[in-house]
N, C-alpha and C positions, 0 to 999 in steps of 0.2 A: 786328637787334634782339637784345638780350641777355635770355635767359630766366632768371628766378630760380627756384630750387628751391622747391617748395611748403613753407610753414612746417610745422615739426614739430607733431605733435598736442600740444594743451595738456597740461601735466603733470597727472597724476591728483590728485584732492584728497587732502590728507594723511590718512593713516590715523589713527584715534584713538590717543592715546599708550597704549602697553601693550597686551597681548592682551585680547580680550574675556573677561570673567570666567567665562563658561560653557564655554570651550574647555579641553580637557586639554592638557598639555604636548605630547603627540604631535600633536594636531590643530593646535596653534599652529605646530609645526615644519613640518608638512605645508603649512600655509597659506603660510609663509615660502618654502618650496621652490617652490610654485606661482607666487608673485609673482616670485621670482627668475627662474624659467623664462620667465615672460612678459616680464620686462625683457630677458633675453638674446635672446629671439625678436625683440623689437622692434628691438634693436640690430642683429641679424643682417639684418633686413629693410632697415634704414636703410643698412647697409654695402652690401648687394646692390644697392640702387637707386642710391645716389649715389657709389659707389666708396669710401665710408667715409673721405673726406679723405686718401686715399693721395696722395703727391706724384706729379704727372704726370711722366713721363719726358721730360726736356728734351734736346734735341739737344746733344751735346757739340761744342765747337768743333774738337776734334782727333779725327781718325778713329781707329778701333780699331787699325789697323796702325801709325799714328804713335805711339799710346800704348804699344803692345807694343815698338816699336823703341826708344823713349825708356827704357822700363824695362830692356830688355836692355842698353842703353848704360850705365845706372846700375849694373847688376849687374856688368858687365865692369870698370867703373872701380873699384868696391868691391873686386873680387878683386885688381886690380893694386895698389891701395893696401895691402891686406892683405899681399900678397907682398913689397912693398918694406919695409914696417915690420916684418914678421915676421922678415925677414933681419937687420934692424938689431938686434933684441933679442938674437939668438944670439951 
């Protein structure tokens, strides 16, 4: 059986447009900071629980040793080509 992740909490109701008239600019800024901190904390919790949508590591069809050997072969071929064409220019 496949288990689905629990649905995310419903979005908070939209805040009234603009700051409340009885707040000072400083209080409004502090309120924004608190809301931002809450959003960040909620996102951190989501990431901690569900892996945050990171791509799962899939098994590569080629082994690590094979990849290293292939890369070394490419590097050697590159050096040989450079040597041949480098001589031609002179």
